[in-house]
C-alpha positions in Angstrom: 180.9 104.5 133.5 182.7 101.9 131.5 185.1 101.7 134.4 187.9 103.9 135.7 190.4 101.5 134.2 189.2 102.6 130.7 189.4 106.3 131.9 192.9 105.8 133.3 194.0 104.5 129.9 192.7 107.6 128.2 194.3 109.9 130.8 197.7 108.2 130.6 197.7 108.4 126.7 200.7 110.7 125.9 198.6 112.7 123.4 196.4 113.7 126.4 198.7 113.4 129.4 201.1 116.1 128.1 198.4 118.7 128.2 196.8 117.8 131.6 197.4 120.6 134.0 195.3 119.3 136.8 193.7 115.9 137.5 191.7 116.2 140.7 189.4 113.5 142.2 186.4 114.7 144.1 185.6 111.9 146.5 182.1 110.4 146.8 180.0 111.4 149.8 177.3 109.6 151.8 173.8 111.1 152.0 172.2 112.6 155.0 168.6 111.4 155.4 165.4 112.1 157.2 162.2 110.0 157.6 159.0 110.9 155.8 157.2 113.7 157.6 154.5 112.4 160.0 151.8 114.5 158.3 152.7 113.3 154.7 149.7 112.0 152.9 149.8 108.1 153.0 149.0 108.1 149.2 152.1 110.1 148.5 154.2 108.0 150.8 152.9 104.8 149.0 153.7 106.3 145.6 157.3 107.1 146.7 157.8 103.6 148.2 156.7 102.0 144.9 159.5 104.0 143.2 162.1 102.7 145.8 162.1 105.9 147.9 161.5 105.2 151.6 163.2 108.3 153.2 164.0 111.9 152.3 167.3 113.8 152.0 167.6 116.3 154.9 167.2 119.3 152.6 163.9 117.9 151.2 162.6 117.5 154.8 163.7 121.0 155.7 161.9 122.5 152.7 158.7 120.6 153.8 158.9 122.1 157.3 159.5 125.7 156.0 156.5 125.4 153.6 154.3 124.0 156.3 155.2 127.1 158.3 153.7 129.2 155.5 157.0 130.6 154.1 158.2 131.1 150.6 161.4 129.0 150.1 164.4 128.8 147.9 166.4 125.5 148.0 170.0 125.7 146.8 171.8 122.4 146.2 174.0 120.9 143.4 172.8 119.1 140.3 171.0 115.8 140.7 170.4 116.3 144.4 166.6 115.6 144.4 165.3 119.2 144.2 162.2 118.0 142.3 160.8 116.3 145.4 161.4 119.5 147.4 158.5 121.1 145.5 156.5 118.0 144.4 155.8 116.8 148.0 154.2 120.0 149.5 152.4 120.7 146.2 150.8 117.3 146.0 150.0 117.4 149.7 148.1 120.6 149.2 146.3 119.4 146.1 145.2 116.1 147.8 144.0 118.0 150.8 141.9 120.4 148.7 140.5 119.0 145.5 140.0 122.5 144.1 143.6 123.8 144.7 145.9 124.4 141.7 149.7 124.8 141.2 151.8 126.4 138.5 155.3 125.0 137.7 157.6 127.3 135.7 160.7 126.0 133.9 163.1 128.2 131.8 162.9 125.9 128.8 160.3 123.7 127.0 162.7 120.8 127.2 162.9 121.0 131.0 159.0 121.3 131.1 158.6 118.1 129.2 161.2 116.3 131.3 159.6 117.3 134.6 156.1 116.3 133.4 157.5 112.8 132.8 159.1 112.9 136.3 155.9 114.0 137.9 153.9 111.5 135.8 155.9 108.6 137.3 154.7 109.8 140.8 151.1 110.5 139.9 150.1 107.9 137.4 149.1 104.4 138.5 152.1 102.0 138.8 149.8 99.0 138.3 146.1 98.0 138.6 146.7 97.3 142.3 148.5 100.6 142.9 146.1 103.4 141.9 147.7 106.8 141.1 147.1 110.1 142.7 144.0 112.1 141.7 146.0 115.0 140.3 145.9 115.9 136.7 149.2 117.2 135.3 149.1 119.3 132.1 151.8 121.0 130.1 150.8 124.3 128.6 153.5 125.8 126.3 154.0 126.8 122.7 154.1 123.2 121.6 150.7 122.2 123.2 148.1 121.5 120.6 144.9 123.7 120.7 142.9 120.6 121.3 144.6 120.1 124.7 144.7 123.7 125.9 141.1 124.0 126.9 141.3 120.8 128.9 144.5 122.0 130.6 142.8 125.3 131.6 139.6 123.7 132.9 140.8 120.5 134.6 144.6 120.8 135.0 145.6 120.7 138.7 149.3 121.3 138.1 150.1 123.4 135.0 153.6 123.0 133.7 154.8 126.0 131.7 157.5 128.5 131.1 157.8 132.3 131.7 157.3 133.0 128.0 153.9 131.2 127.8 152.8 132.7 131.2 153.7 136.2 129.8 152.2 135.9 126.4 149.6 133.1 126.6 148.2 132.8 130.1 148.2 136.2 131.9 146.7 138.2 129.0 143.9 135.6 128.8 143.3 135.4 132.5 139.5 135.5 132.2 139.7 132.0 130.7 141.7 130.9 133.7 139.4 132.1 136.5 139.1 128.6 138.0 142.9 128.2 138.0 143.9 131.6 139.4 141.1 131.7 142.0 142.5 128.6 143.7 146.3 129.0 142.9 148.1 127.6 146.0 151.7 127.1 144.8 154.0 128.6 142.2 157.3 126.6 141.6 160.2 128.4 139.9 162.8 125.8 139.0 166.4 126.7 137.9 166.0 130.2 139.5 169.7 131.0 138.9 168.9 131.1 135.2 166.7 134.2 135.7 169.4 136.8 135.8 170.3 139.8 133.6 167.8 140.6 130.9 165.7 137.4 131.2 165.6 137.6 135.0 164.5 141.3 134.9 161.7 140.4 132.6 160.6 137.4 134.6 160.5 139.4 137.9 158.0 141.6 136.1 156.0 138.7 134.8 155.8 137.4 138.5 154.6 140.9 139.5 151.8 140.5 136.9 151.0 137.0 138.1 150.7 138.1 141.8 148.5 141.0 140.8 146.1 138.8 138.8 146.1 136.1 141.5 145.2 138.7 144.1 142.4 140.0 141.9 140.9 136.5 142.0 141.5 136.2 145.7 144.5 133.8 145.9 148.0 134.5 147.4 150.2 131.5 146.3 153.3 130.4 148.1 156.5 130.3 146.0 159.1 127.5 146.0 162.2 128.3 144.1 165.1 125.9 143.2 168.6 127.1 142.3 172.0 125.9 141.6 174.8 127.2 143.8 175.2 131.0 143.5 176.5 133.6 145.9 173.2 135.4 146.5 170.3 133.0 146.2 168.1 134.6 148.8 168.6 138.1 147.3 167.9 136.9 143.8 164.8 135.0 144.9 163.4 138.0 146.8 163.9 140.3 143.8 162.3 137.7 141.5 159.1 137.3 143.5 158.9 140.6 145.5 158.6 138.9 148.9 160.8 137.6 151.7 162.2 134.1 151.1 163.6 131.4 153.5 166.9 129.8 152.3 167.6 126.0 152.5 171.1 125.2 151.4 172.3 122.2 153.4 172.6 119.4 150.8 171.8 115.9 152.0 172.1 114.0 148.7 174.9 111.5 148.2 177.5 112.2 145.6 179.3 109.8 143.3 183.1 110.0 142.7 183.9 112.7 140.1 187.2 113.4 138.4 187.9 117.0 137.2 190.6 117.3 134.5 192.0 120.7 133.4 193.5 120.3 129.9 195.5 122.9 128.0 195.9 122.2 124.2 199.5 122.0 123.1 201.3 125.0 121.6 201.5 125.1 117.9 203.7 128.2 117.7 205.4 128.9 121.1 206.8 132.3 119.9 203.3 133.6 119.1 201.6 131.7 121.8 199.2 129.9 119.4 197.6 126.7 120.6 195.7 123.9 119.0 192.0 124.8 118.5 189.7 124.2 121.5 187.1 122.6 119.1 189.7 120.2 117.7 191.0 119.1 121.1 187.5 118.8 122.6 186.6 116.6 119.6 189.6 114.3 120.4 188.5 113.9 124.0 184.9 113.2 123.0 186.0 110.6 120.4 188.3 108.9 123.0 185.4 108.6 125.5 182.8 107.4 122.9 185.2 104.8 121.5 185.7 103.5 125.0 182.0 103.1 125.5 181.6 106.2 127.7 178.5 108.2 127.0 179.5 111.8 126.6 178.2 115.4 126.3 180.4 118.2 124.9 179.5 121.8 125.6 180.6 124.1 122.8 178.9 127.4 124.0 177.8 128.8 120.6 175.6 127.6 117.8 178.4 127.7 115.2 180.9 125.8 117.4 178.2 123.3 118.4 177.4 122.4 114.8 181.1 122.5 113.7 182.2 120.2 116.6 179.4 117.7 116.0 180.2 117.6 112.3 183.9 116.9 113.1 183.0 114.1 115.5 180.6 112.5 113.1 183.2 112.8 110.3 185.8 111.0 112.4 183.3 108.2 113.2 182.0 107.9 109.6 182.0 104.3 108.4 179.4 103.1 106.0 179.9 99.4 107.0 179.7 99.8 110.8 177.1 102.6 111.0 179.6 105.1 112.3 181.0 102.5 114.7 177.4 102.2 116.0 177.8 105.5 117.7 175.3 108.3 117.1 176.2 111.9 117.9 173.8 114.8 117.6 174.0 118.6 117.9 171.6 120.2 120.3 171.1 124.0 120.3 168.6 126.8 120.2 166.7 127.2 117.0 165.9 123.5 116.6 162.3 122.6 115.9 160.3 121.0 118.7 160.2 117.5 117.2 164.0 117.6 116.6 164.6 118.6 120.3 162.3 115.8 121.5 163.9 113.2 119.3 167.4 114.0 120.6 166.3 114.1 124.3 164.5 110.8 123.9 167.5 109.2 122.2 169.8 110.3 125.1 167.4 108.7 127.6 166.8 105.4 125.8 170.5 105.0 124.8 170.1 105.2 121.0 172.2 108.4 121.0 175.6 108.0 122.7 177.0 111.5 122.4 175.6 115.0 122.1 177.3 118.3 121.4 175.3 121.2 123.0 175.2 124.8 123.7 174.1 125.7 127.2 170.6 124.5 126.2 171.3 121.2 128.1 173.1 122.8 131.0 169.9 122.9 133.1 168.5 119.9 135.0 167.0 117.9 132.1 167.3 114.2 132.6 169.3 113.1 129.6 170.1 109.6 130.8 173.2 108.0 132.2 175.9 110.2 130.7 179.3 109.5 132.2 181.6 112.2 130.8 181.3 115.9 130.2 183.7 117.8 128.0 183.5 121.6 128.5 185.1 123.4 125.5 186.3 126.6 126.9 185.3 128.4 130.1 181.5 128.9 129.9 181.5 132.4 131.4 180.9 131.5 135.0 181.9 129.0 137.7 178.2 128.3 138.2 177.8 127.3 134.5 181.0 125.1 134.6 179.8 123.1 137.6 176.3 122.8 136.1 177.8 121.5 132.9 180.2 119.1 134.6 177.3 117.9 136.7 175.5 116.7 133.5 177.6 113.6 133.8 177.1 111.2 136.7 173.5 112.2 137.5 172.7 108.6 138.4 175.1 108.6 141.3 177.9 106.7 139.6 181.5 107.7 138.9 182.0 110.4 136.3 184.6 112.6 134.7 184.5 116.3 133.5 187.2 117.7 131.2 187.7 121.4 130.9 189.5 122.0 127.6 191.0 125.5 127.7 190.7 127.9 124.7 193.1 130.6 123.9 191.0 133.0 125.9 192.9 135.1 128.5 190.6 133.7 131.3 191.1 130.1 130.2 194.8 130.5 130.2 194.8 132.3 133.5 193.0 129.3 135.0 195.6 126.9 133.4 198.4 129.0 135.0 196.6 129.0 138.4 194.4 125.9 138.8 194.0 126.5 142.5 192.3 129.8 141.8 189.8 127.9 139.7 189.0 125.4 142.5 188.9 127.9 145.3 186.8 130.5 143.6 183.4 130.8 145.1 180.1 131.1 143.3 179.2 134.4 141.6 176.3 136.7 142.3 173.3 136.8 140.0 172.1 140.3 139.1 168.9 141.6 137.7 167.1 144.9 137.5 163.3 144.6 137.3 163.0 148.4 137.5 164.9 148.9 134.3 162.8 151.6 132.7 162.5 149.9 129.3 161.6 146.5 130.8 159.3 148.0 133.5 157.4 150.1 130.9 156.9 147.0 128.7 155.3 145.1 131.6 153.3 148.0 132.8 151.7 148.0 129.3 151.0 144.3 129.6 149.7 144.7 133.2 147.3 147.5 132.1 146.0 145.4 129.3 145.3 142.6 131.8 143.7 144.7 134.5 143.3 148.5 134.8 145.8 150.0 137.3 144.3 152.1 140.1 145.9 155.2 141.5 146.1 153.8 145.0 148.2 150.9 143.8 151.2 153.2 143.5 150.9 154.8 147.0 154.3 155.3 148.7 155.1 152.3 150.8 157.4 153.9 153.4 159.8 151.4 155.0 157.7 148.3 154.4 159.6 145.3 153.2 158.4 143.4 150.1 157.3 140.6 152.5 154.5 142.8 154.0 152.9 143.9 150.7 149.2 143.4 151.0 147.2 142.6 147.8 147.1 146.4 147.5 149.1 148.4 146.7 150.3 146.7 143.5 153.4 144.4 143.3 154.6 147.0 140.8 156.8 149.9 142.1 155.6 153.5 142.5 157.7 154.4 139.5 155.2 152.6 137.3 152.9 155.6 137.6 155.5 157.6 135.6 155.5 154.9 133.0 151.7 155.1 132.7 151.9 158.9 132.3 154.5 158.4 129.5 152.2 155.9 127.8 149.2 158.2 128.1 151.0 160.8 126.1 151.1 158.4 123.2 147.5 157.4 123.6 148.3 153.8 124.7 146.5 154.1 128.0 143.8 156.4 129.3 143.3 157.8 132.8 139.8 158.3 134.1 138.0 158.1 137.5 141.2 157.1 139.3 142.0 154.2 136.9 144.4 153.6 134.0 142.7 151.7 131.2 144.3 150.1 128.1 143.4 152.2 125.0 145.4 150.8 122.2 144.4 148.2 119.6 147.5 146.1 120.0 148.2 143.0 122.1 151.3 144.3 124.1 152.7 140.9 125.2 153.3 140.0 121.5 155.8 142.8 121.2 157.8 142.0 124.3 160.4 139.2 124.2 161.7 138.0 127.6 164.9 136.7 126.2 166.3 139.3 123.9 166.1 143.0 123.2 163.8 142.4 120.3 160.6 140.3 119.9 160.9 140.0 116.1 162.6 136.7 115.4 163.8 135.9 111.9 162.6 132.6 110.5 165.2 130.6 108.5 163.7 128.8 105.5 165.4 126.1 103.4 164.6 126.7 99.7 166.7 123.8 98.4 164.9 122.2 95.4 161.8 124.2 96.2 161.4 122.8 99.8 160.4 126.0 101.5 160.8 124.3 104.9 161.3 126.2 108.1 164.5 124.8 109.8 165.1 127.4 112.6 164.7 130.9 113.9 166.9 133.6 115.4 166.4 137.0 117.1 167.1 140.0 114.9 170.4 141.2 116.2 171.8 137.7 116.1 170.5 137.2 112.6 172.5 140.2 111.4 175.7 138.7 112.8 175.1 135.1 111.8 172.8 134.7 108.8 173.7 137.7 106.6 173.9 137.2 102.8 176.6 134.7 101.8 177.0 133.5 105.4 177.4 129.7 106.1 174.5 128.4 108.3 175.0 125.0 109.8 171.9 123.0 111.0 172.3 119.5 112.5 175.5 119.0 110.5 174.2 120.2 107.2 175.7 123.3 105.5 173.6 126.0 104.0 174.6 129.2 102.2 172.4 132.2 103.0 170.8 133.6 99.8 169.0 136.6 101.4 168.2 138.1 104.8 165.0 140.1 104.7 164.9 142.0 108.0 161.6 143.9 107.4 159.7 140.6 106.6 161.8 138.6 109.1 162.8 135.9 106.7 166.1 134.3 105.8 166.4 132.1 102.8 169.1 129.4 102.8 170.1 126.7 100.3 172.1 123.5 100.9 175.8 123.8 99.9 179.1 122.0 100.5 181.9 124.5 101.4 185.1 124.1 103.3 184.7 127.1 105.7 182.3 128.8 108.1 181.7 132.5 108.6 181.9 135.0 111.4 180.5 138.6 111.3 182.6 141.6 112.4 180.8 144.3 114.3 181.9 148.0 114.5 180.6 150.1 117.4 180.2 153.9 118.0 179.4 155.4 121.4 177.9 158.7 122.4 177.7 159.8 126.1 174.3 161.0 127.1 174.8 161.6 130.9 177.4 161.4 133.6 175.9 160.2 136.9 178.7 159.0 139.3 182.4 159.0 139.5 183.8 155.5 140.1 187.5 154.8 140.6 189.1 156.2 137.5 185.8 156.4 135.5 182.2 157.5 135.2 178.9 155.7 135.3 176.2 157.0 133.0 173.9 156.6 130.0 175.3 156.1 126.5 173.9 155.7 123.0 175.5 152.6 121.3 175.4 152.3 117.5 176.5 149.0 116.1 176.8 147.6 112.6 177.9 144.3 111.1 180.0 145.6 108.3 182.2 142.7 107.2 182.6 139.0 107.7 185.5 136.6 107.6 185.7 133.1 106.2 187.3 130.5 108.5 188.5 127.2 107.1 187.3 124.0 108.8 189.8 122.1 110.9 192.7 124.5 110.4 190.6 127.6 111.4 192.7 129.8 109.2 191.2 133.0 107.9 190.8 132.6 104.1 189.0 135.8 103.1 186.6 138.6 103.9 183.2 139.7 102.6 181.1 142.9 102.9 177.8 143.1 104.6 175.2 145.7 103.8 172.8 145.9 106.8 171.5 148.9 108.8 172.7 150.0 112.2 171.3 148.8 115.5 170.8 151.7 118.0 170.5 151.3 121.7 170.5 153.5 124.8 172.1 151.7 127.8 174.3 152.1 130.9 178.1 152.2 130.7 181.1 152.4 132.9 183.6 154.7 131.2 187.2 154.1 132.5 189.1 157.4 131.9 192.8 157.7 131.7 193.8 161.4 131.9 197.5 162.1 131.9 197.6 162.8 135.7 196.1 159.4 136.5 198.2 156.2 137.0 197.0 154.5 133.9 196.9 157.7 131.9 200.5 158.5 132.7 201.6 155.3 131.0 199.5 156.1 127.9 200.7 159.7 127.8 204.3 158.5 127.4 203.4 156.6 124.2 202.5 157.7 120.7 198.9 157.3 119.5 199.6 153.9 117.8 201.2 152.5 120.9 198.5 153.7 123.3 195.8 152.3 120.9 197.5 148.9 121.0 197.7 149.0 124.8 194.0 149.9 125.1 193.0 147.3 122.6 195.0 144.6 124.5 193.5 145.7 127.8 190.0 145.8 126.4 190.3 142.3 124.9 191.4 140.9 128.3 188.6 142.7 130.2 186.0 141.6 127.7 186.9 137.9 128.4 187.5 138.1 132.1 184.9 140.6 133.4 181.9 138.2 132.9 183.3 135.9 135.6 182.7 138.7 138.2 179.1 139.2 137.0 177.5 135.8 136.4 176.6 136.9 132.9 177.1 135.7 129.4 180.2 137.3 127.7 177.7 138.5 125.0 175.8 140.6 127.6 178.8 143.0 128.1 180.3 145.2 125.4 183.8 146.8 125.5 184.9 149.6 123.3 188.3 151.4 123.4 189.0 155.1 122.5 192.5 156.5 122.2 191.1 160.0 122.6 187.5 160.0 123.5 185.6 162.8 121.8 183.4 163.4 124.9 185.9 163.3 127.7 189.0 164.3 125.7 191.2 161.6 127.2 191.8 157.9 126.5 188.8 155.7 127.6 187.6 152.2 127.9 183.8 151.8 127.8 182.2 148.7 129.5 178.5 148.7 128.6 175.4 146.6 129.1 174.2 145.2 125.8 170.6 145.7 126.5 168.4 148.9 126.3 168.5 150.7 129.6 171.0 148.3 131.2 170.5 145.5 133.6 173.1 146.5 136.3 176.2 145.0 134.9 178.1 148.3 134.5 177.1 149.3 138.1 178.2 145.9 139.4 181.6 146.2 137.7 182.1 149.7 139.0 182.3 148.2 142.5 184.9 145.6 141.5 187.4 147.5 139.3 190.2 146.7 141.7 189.6 142.9 141.5 189.0 143.1 137.8 192.3 144.9 137.0 194.2 142.6 139.4 192.9 139.5 137.7 193.4 140.9 134.2 197.0 142.0 135.1 197.8 138.5 136.5 196.3 136.8 133.4 198.6 138.9 131.1 201.6 138.5 133.3 201.2 134.8 133.6 201.1 134.2 129.8 204.4 132.7 128.6 204.4 134.5 125.3 207.0 137.3 124.6 205.1 140.0 122.8 201.4 139.1 122.8 199.2 136.2 121.7 195.5 135.2 121.5 195.7 134.2 125.2 196.6 137.7 126.4 196.7 141.0 124.6 196.4 139.5 121.1 199.0 138.7 118.4 201.3 141.6 117.6 200.1 143.5 120.7 202.2 145.7 123.0 202.4 143.3 125.8 205.1 145.1 127.8 203.2 148.4 127.6 199.9 146.7 128.5 201.4 145.1 131.6 202.7 148.5 132.8 199.3 150.1 132.1 197.3 147.3 133.9 199.7 147.4 136.9 199.1 151.1 137.3 195.3 150.8 136.8 195.2 148.0 139.5 197.0 150.2 142.0 194.7 153.2 141.2 191.5 151.3 141.3 192.2 150.0 144.8 193.1 153.5 146.0 190.1 155.3 144.6 186.8 155.8 146.4 183.3 156.3 145.0 182.0 159.9 145.2 179.1 161.8 143.5 180.1 164.1 140.7 178.7 167.2 139.1 181.3 167.5 136.4 183.4 165.3 134.2 186.2 163.7 136.3 188.5 164.1 133.2 188.3 167.8 133.9 189.1 167.7 137.6 
């Protein structure tokens, strides 16, 4: 860093100091070391010493021992703690001992794959003519790999670096071309395992089932090494991901540089209404101050729109034709960028030609992006895990660093500002996934059947056996897969004969299954300005309906485009460059139909629902002031989804319902709306999920149950366990939501609690009663609607 003297000047500046709620210094810490293992290959030890490494951290040595014992391992340590060596050492050792052995490295993003190939290359490639490299060929195999290099990677690559998407759609369906690789597969590395939760994690667990099945077919049974950031249930998550028992290593031996954590609350603009200065505007001020002081900075903005808006603000403030923007280059980094654009930004951060970057969570994971010294987090990122990951992007080289959390008007952000100690003492969240989700499982049963016919004996009941004792047969797939195959047979997709299930369709099933969204049909965004017809990005279909509808403003690397048309059937969006003074935001209306009632939970019901959503209008928001300057209509069809929901019911004889029963319909609607807004913002922190993964809908008088209701539903077909997880924590949820509303200093409602013009007093009474009722209730099976009992 440019020196803590410079940082102290920024922190003592009155324009910042007045909003600093907490300024906490996390002291540096010495490392805990261990010598190289006695059986470490001398060639590996020599390569490490040439890089200045002459000993291991204690957790690296412990992973080595567990792997040598033949176990699967998950290592859980903070950012920049040397997890890469945890898997590189045992993998290279095995590959040097057996010149036919192979390894597969899986990273959640292409950017991380490229970064790790460079890291591994430094270890494997010759350092000089006198220092020969290791005889291990490392190849990247992902969507950006040219066809000319793919055959060589398959035939001679000893370590294949890829991602779950390519494994799913490019490698497993073509396994006959990979016989040499799968027949000698010794290790599978899954980095950033904590990223595989929710929808993505449920898909990836099934991809691993397919991988294990194919590897067993060719006679190999690889060991798995997983790496994760700190979460509450790393062993459980890892065992669910790979379907086998995992040994946990979580004692961190890496040294830590001094880090300052600053919690900053933007000043009030209107105290009566509780309106504060925009989180984007204030984050921009912090980033500018750091950059002008020579402190390389990353700003996390958490959405594509906010990322582009914040980057354009910063570049606008730095704009100077004569000094080249003060010789400071700032770029926006987000999903949807083309591969060459991503690589250019990553390279610029490493070589110092880019001094600042505004990013979504795309740079949250362990990519080496150079010596950044400051991290600005614009609004709570949805989980404590994500915050510490993002704050850890600064100071990776072991020096002093600073992380600034700039609060938004969100109820959770303001709750943290009112109780900073809660923020610092809160533990890591649990990561949840559901690989047996019927929609996801059926998709991967199709893919698995295409790859290898299923045999009836694969689905024999396994009794009390643990996943760790699975032999190659029965299959890694659960017995319920047989039901999925019977369902597929009815549509002529598979055929059952002579005790085997064969693929009978003409399609290539992996093409129709997206691991990262509910849909596989991405929309391509095409710039038609002056006849260019150039592809500048892509987006999944549901997001396209909310972000690139006709007349929407699309921002790409600081340039503004107006959407001319969105052609959903042909998956094309045409945009044209324009200069406007606003950006757009789609407004979604939701309708819910109850399909089943499975279990009574606290004051509610768990069950299946049908969710119909439609983007009907959009609003125009002026740059800088963020005022609403108008609305527009959107003419797009409905999205329909069957999923899982927790319906919180408030009959008149319940604690919460009694409060609502004393109000008229308008008042109770305002109270439910305020409570729903708070729950929507705060619930994700209990689930380690993105706020967009959870839907909330309020009903003053629900047509199914006949009483006021709040629906909390998974925004993925079939659900991924979020509703079930919330059902076990309603007491904590209502307590936190109640405290957030009670701690807000506004009089009658503001964006930081129940919303402007809301019924704050009524909402507080309602939440207090709900909190009391939730702690008192017990979970019991039901056979009829609880609203009727």
